[in-house]
N, C-alpha and C positions, 0 to 999 in steps of 0.2 A: 612475268615469268620465276617464278621457282627456283633455287639453287636445286646442283645435283645434290644427291645425299652416300655420304660414305658409304659406303662396299659392307655387307653382314659381317665380315669379318674382323672389320676395323673397330664396326661398332661391337662388337660381341669383347673381341681385345680391351680395349677401353673401359667397358661398362662392368667386367668379371676383373681388370688392374682398381677401375673404384670403386666394384664393393668387397673389394683382398681385403683392402687398408683403411684402415683409420681413421673418418675425417679430421681435416687438420683448420681450426679456425682461421678465416686469411691471414686474421688481427698476426695471430704465434706464428703462418704459415712465414709473412714477412719478417715478420719479426725473424725468424730462421738463419732462413736465407743474407737479412743481413749483421745479424753474426760471423755466420760463413763465410762474407767475403771480405767485415773485413779481420780477421783472425786470417782469410789467408793473406791479407795480405801485410798482411805485423808481423808474416812471418819473414818473406821479404824483405822488407823496412828492418828488422831487425840484424839481419844476415848486416845484409849493409850500413847497418852502422860499427854490426863485428868488421867491417875493412878499413871502417875509418870515410871522412865524408868524402864527397866528390872531390876530385879531380884529374886537372885535365890533362899533366903531369905535359910531354914533348910535342901536345899536341894544344894548335892557338883554343886560344877559346874559344872565338867564337864560329869554329868549326865543330864543338864538347854543344855550345850551346842551341845550333842550327840542325844538328843530330841528331839528338836528344828527343825536340823538340814534335818535332819529323816524325820519329820511334813511339814521342806518346800518343802521334797521334794517329798512327801506325792500331795500337794496340789499343785505343781508344777505340778505331771504326772496329777490331777485328770481335772486341769482346759484341761492340752495339749489332753485331752482324752473326756471328758463333754464341752468343751466350745469351743476352735477351730476347723474350720473346716478342716482344712490340705488342700486338691486341690478338693477337692463335694466344690458347695456351700449346698449341704442338714450335713455337717456334715461332722462328723468320722462313722465308722460303729454300723450298732447298736448295737453288738458287745460286740467292746472297750465302749461303752457310757453306756450298760447294766452291765460294771466293774468294771464300775464309779459309776453306780449309788449304786451298791448292797457292793462289797467292801475296798469303802475308807475306811468306818467307822469300819471295821474291817483290813485295812491297819497301821489304827492310833493306837490299840486296840495291833496289835501284835510288833509294833515297839518301844512302851513304855515296851511292857512285852521284851521284849533284854532290852530293857537300863533297866530296876528296877529289873532285875536279874544280871544286870550288875554290881551293885550297889542297893545291896538287902537289908541298910539300911533306901532306899525313901520308903517297903513297909507299914511300920507304923513309922503313922502317928498319929493326931487325929481331925480333919477336920469333923465337925459337918455338922449337917441337914440343917444350916447355909450358909456353904461353900458354903455348891455342890449347893443350889441354889441360889445364888450370881450367883457363876463360870458359870452356863448353862445362869443364865441373862445375863453375859455379854460376851460370847462367838459367842451366836443369835444375840446380835448388833452387834458382831466386823465381824461377819458374814451380816447384813445389806446388807450396799455400796457391797460387789465385784458380794453378790447375783442379787443385780438391775442392777448393771452392768454388768451381763456376760447375766439378761434379754436382755438389752438395747440391744447386739451386738447378741445377736440369737436372736431379735425378730421379726416374723413371719416371719420364714426361716425354719422350717421344715412342711413339708406336712403331713411326717407320721408315727411319734408316739412324738410328742408333747411333748405327757406326758416323757417317756421315755432320750428325752432331757434334759426338768423340769430335771427330780432326777436325772442327772450329775452333772446339773448345781445345784444345791442346797448342790449337795452333796461334789462339787469343795467348792460350798464357807464357807461351815460347814466346810471345813479342814483347810481353812484359817483364821477360825474365830477361831477356836484350835487353833491354833500354838499362833496366836494373848493373847490367854487367856494362855497361855503356859508358859509364858515372864514373865508372871504376879503370879502365882500363885504359893504360897508358901508348895500343901499342894500334895501326889505322892503318895496318898496310892492305893492300892486298886479299892477302894469300891469309892474313887472319882473322879479318872480320869475317870471308866467307867461311870459312874452321871453326873457327871460335864463335861467337855470334848467330851465325847463320840457322849452320850444319842445326847446329841444338833442337830448334826450332822446328827442321822439320823433322823430324828424328819426333820432337812433342806430336804434330802432328799425324804418328802412324801412332804413340801412345795411346793419342788420344782417339783413334779407330779403332785401335782395341778394345781398350775399355769401355766404351760407347757399349757397343754391344750388351756387356752385362749391367753396368751400375744404371743407364741410362733407357732399357728398353725396356719398353709396357710385357708383362710377360702375365697369362691367363692366369687360371687358377692350375692348373697341372703342369705350367711352364715352360709352354711353348710360348716363341713374341708374338 
């Protein structure tokens, strides 16, 4: 039984975009993506080194290790679902990208809660408004490199739902930023984790959705999506 062909307008948009851009050899395209990813993750690494070596501060070392591993898993899962294409040129299914975009901040918060309940002494600290702002700023800074790299990797690749793809990319980059600042922040109270570490991830999800319509969308020769 033959598969149902894609709609004519979708086929025409893809073909028009393909004919409008020069063909990049597969090897060159792979090298370009690898360079973008390496450069994208070198940027937060440089920022992290500027902040100093990872430290536990007043938090138990076991708490820091457990939460960092959990957030690493969240970041990898979000990148797999929101950035990588799998076997399709269009990327993962819309359902997977929607899950990444909507549940990544919730997954970060849920895994933090498990760690906090395991080490309840971390629930009480004296984080100030200034501490919240510092972590918001550095979470965003640490996420910029991955966000740009992911956008380059998926540039002009989505003719169907580029804003959804952008939201998933934004959430994935935010997860990496949250992991990066977690290695340096000495505060772990609920208010600080929510405002300083998780809220920026939600913000980046929105930013990703906004840029997705222009950076990730496949456009026809007349400029229409």
